[in-house]
N, C-alpha and C positions, 0 to 999 in steps of 0.2 A: 125213287128212294125205296129201300126195303127195310122192314123192321126185323125184330128178332125172329119172327116166325117165317121170314122170307116171303112175305106178302108185299105186293106193291102198295104203297100208300102215297097219297098226294102230298104236296108241299105244306099243307096246313096240318099235317100229322093226323089226319082222320084215320081211324082204324079200318074203314071200309076199303076193300080192294078196288082198284081202278079196273073197270071193264073196258075193253076196246070196242070200237064200233062194230067190227066184223068178228064177233065172237063165234066159236064153233057151233053154238046152239042155233044160229040163224041159218046155217047151211043144212040142206036136206041130207039125210044120212046116206041115201043112195048116191047122191052127187059126190059126197065125201069119199065113199068107197071107190067110185069111178076115178076120182082124182088120185087116190092112193095107189090104185092099180096102175094108172098111167105113169106115176112116178117110179113104181117098181120096175115097169117095163123099160123106162128110160135108163134107170140104173143098170139094168141087165145089159142093155145095148152098150152103155159106156164101159162096163166091165169087159165085155167081149172085145171092144175096140182096144182097150188097154192091154189085154192078153195078146192080141195080134201084134200090137206095136212092140211089146216086150219080146215076143217070139222072133220078130224080124231083127231086132237089135241083137239077140243072142245068135241068130244065124250069121249076121254080119261079123260079129266078134269071133265066132268059130272059123269062119272063112278066112279072116285076117290072120288068126293064129296058124291055120293050116298053111297059108302062104309063107309065113315066117319060118315055119318048120321045114317046108320043102326047100326054101332058099338056103337055109342053114345046112340041110343035107347035101344040096348041090355043091355048096362051098366046101364042105368037109370032104366030099368025094374028090374034088379037084385039088384039095390041099391048100386052097387059098381062102382063109377065113375072112379077109377084109374086102372081098369083092373080086 
């Protein structure tokens, strides 16, 4: 539960905030920085993956549109629009 000040309180409505067992104060600062750097690198890798995927989808879409246009041009040159 949360009170008006957005602090977590227990069910007995004590005004003391509830602290978790693994609070950030127990983790060494160097280890925390190492973990943060690792997460940043993972996010960077994921972003690169998404960019490549998006690029491949765009290439496929352009190729599909190119095929449609060339088919349409061939049909219009022969005078037969429906195949």
